[in-house]
C-alpha positions in Angstrom: 151.1 103.0 28.1 150.8 102.3 31.7 147.7 100.6 33.1 146.5 100.7 36.7 143.6 98.5 37.8 142.3 97.4 41.2 139.2 96.7 43.2 138.6 98.1 46.7 136.0 96.6 49.1 133.9 99.5 50.5 131.6 97.6 52.9 129.2 94.8 53.0 128.2 93.9 49.4 129.9 97.0 47.9 133.1 97.6 46.1 134.9 100.2 43.9 136.5 99.1 40.7 139.2 101.4 39.3 140.9 101.4 36.0 143.0 104.0 34.2 145.6 104.2 31.5 148.3 106.8 31.2 150.6 107.8 28.4 153.7 109.9 29.4 151.9 110.7 32.7 148.6 111.9 31.0 145.3 110.0 31.6 144.1 108.7 28.2 141.4 106.4 29.4 139.6 105.5 32.6 136.7 103.9 34.4 135.8 104.0 38.0 132.6 102.4 39.3 130.6 101.4 42.3 129.4 97.8 42.3 126.8 96.3 44.6 126.2 92.6 45.2 122.5 91.9 44.7 120.5 88.9 43.5 123.7 86.8 43.5 125.6 89.0 41.2 127.7 92.2 41.1 125.7 95.1 39.5 127.1 98.5 38.5 125.4 101.4 40.3 127.3 104.4 39.0 130.3 104.6 36.6 132.5 107.4 35.6 134.4 106.7 32.4 135.8 107.9 29.2 134.3 105.4 26.7 132.9 106.9 23.6 135.7 109.5 23.6 134.5 111.8 26.4 134.2 111.8 30.1 130.7 110.9 31.4 128.7 109.4 34.2 126.5 106.3 33.7 123.9 105.8 36.5 122.2 102.4 36.6 118.9 101.4 38.3 117.8 98.1 39.7 115.1 97.9 37.0 117.7 98.0 34.3 117.3 101.7 33.3 120.5 103.7 32.7 121.1 107.5 32.5 124.2 109.1 30.9 125.5 112.6 31.7 128.5 114.2 30.1 131.2 115.6 32.4 132.9 118.7 30.9 136.4 118.1 32.5 139.7 116.8 31.4 140.0 113.0 31.7 142.4 113.3 34.7 139.9 115.6 36.5 136.9 113.4 35.7 138.8 110.4 37.1 139.6 112.2 40.3 136.0 113.4 40.6 134.7 109.9 40.1 137.1 108.4 42.6 136.3 111.0 45.3 132.5 110.9 44.6 132.3 107.1 45.0 134.6 107.1 48.1 132.4 109.8 49.8 128.9 108.8 48.6 128.9 105.0 48.0 126.5 104.3 50.9 123.9 106.7 49.6 124.3 105.3 46.0 124.0 101.8 47.3 120.9 102.6 49.4 119.2 104.5 46.6 120.0 101.7 44.1 118.6 98.9 46.3 115.5 100.9 47.0 114.9 101.2 43.3 115.1 105.0 43.2 
């Protein structure tokens, strides 16, 4: 098993946390999430991951609410989707989260 894990600063008070495991080149587990610094702590805004045995998206709200949506892709494809989505849309997600939407 090989593990890759890192955090990338995206802008003021925002970062992307990336984690994935591979076995013989195949993704067997992953989590990639946008975190925003608010109220003196880092909060998850959106996370793509493979917990619970399937790829899905967890979207979090400032009031503590959370929505889960299954992603019908192979784990490697869902990981790429999550990485790209956060890279391209983090500012929108951050703004929406902070506005409580």
